[in-house]
N, C-alpha and C positions, 0 to 999 in steps of 0.2 A: 504494500500500500504506500504509494509515494505522494499522492495528492488526495485532497478531500473530494469525495464524489460530488459532482455537480457544482463545484465551487468556482465561480468565474475568477475570483481573486487569485486562487491557486493556479488556475489554468493560464492566467496572464503573468504569472511569476511575481505577483504583488501580495503574496500571503503575509498577513499581519495578524496578530492575535486578536485584535478587536473585531475582525470580521465574523468570528464565530463565538463572540463573548457570551451571548445569551445561552446558547446550547451548552457551551463549556461550563458556564457558571452553574447550570442545573446539574450537570454530571459531577462537578466538584462537590456540590452540596450533598448529593446522594452518596458519593464515595466517603465524604467526611462522616456522615451519619452512620454508615455501615461500619466504618473503621472504629468509630467511637463506641459502638455497641460491643465491639470485641476488645475494648480496652486500649486501643491505639490512640496516639496523639500525633496527627499528621503535620509535617512541616508544609511549606508552600509548595504548590504544584509548579513544575518547570516544564517548558516545552522541550520535546526531544527532537532535535534537528529540524528538518523541513517537513516532517510528517505531522498529521493531525493528532498527535499523541502528547499527553502531559503526564508526569509522574511525580509522586510524593513519597517520602519515607516517614515511617514512624520515628519520632524523636527518642523514643524509649528503647526500641528493639531493632530498628533498621529495616523491618519488613516494608515492602513497597505496595503501592496501589497505582494502577495505571488507568487513565481514562482515554478513550479513543473516540473521536468525533465520527469516524467512518469505519466501524468495525467490519470485519469479514462476515459474510452471511453465516448465521448461526452462532456468532460470537457475541458476548456481552460487551457493551461499551465500557464497563467497569470490571477490572480484574486485578488479581494480585493477592498475595498472602495476607496483607493487612485488612482485607475484606472477607477473607475465607477462613482465617485462623485467629484464635485468641492471642493477645499480646502476652508473651512469656514473661515480661517484666512490667506488670501493671504498676501504676503509681502507688506508692506506699501510703498507707493511712497515716494521717497526721496525728501526732501525739497530743 
């Protein structure tokens, strides 16, 4: 997957993050909620090269979550250990 499907900005070589901001924001929010339910605390999402993919790591354990604007058929737009497995180093209870 090298370009976002049906994205004119990408086809013209003018891909910038603000073009897909609305869709990306919704996926980031869903990913953060799913990771939070598993005890993860995600850092900021960063874009991966020229692909429509952003990734974040848990600040506690390092497990990742990836969001993809244009996933392959049958694949979820949100994936990674941070949304499928519990954080092995959850925040310690405060004394």
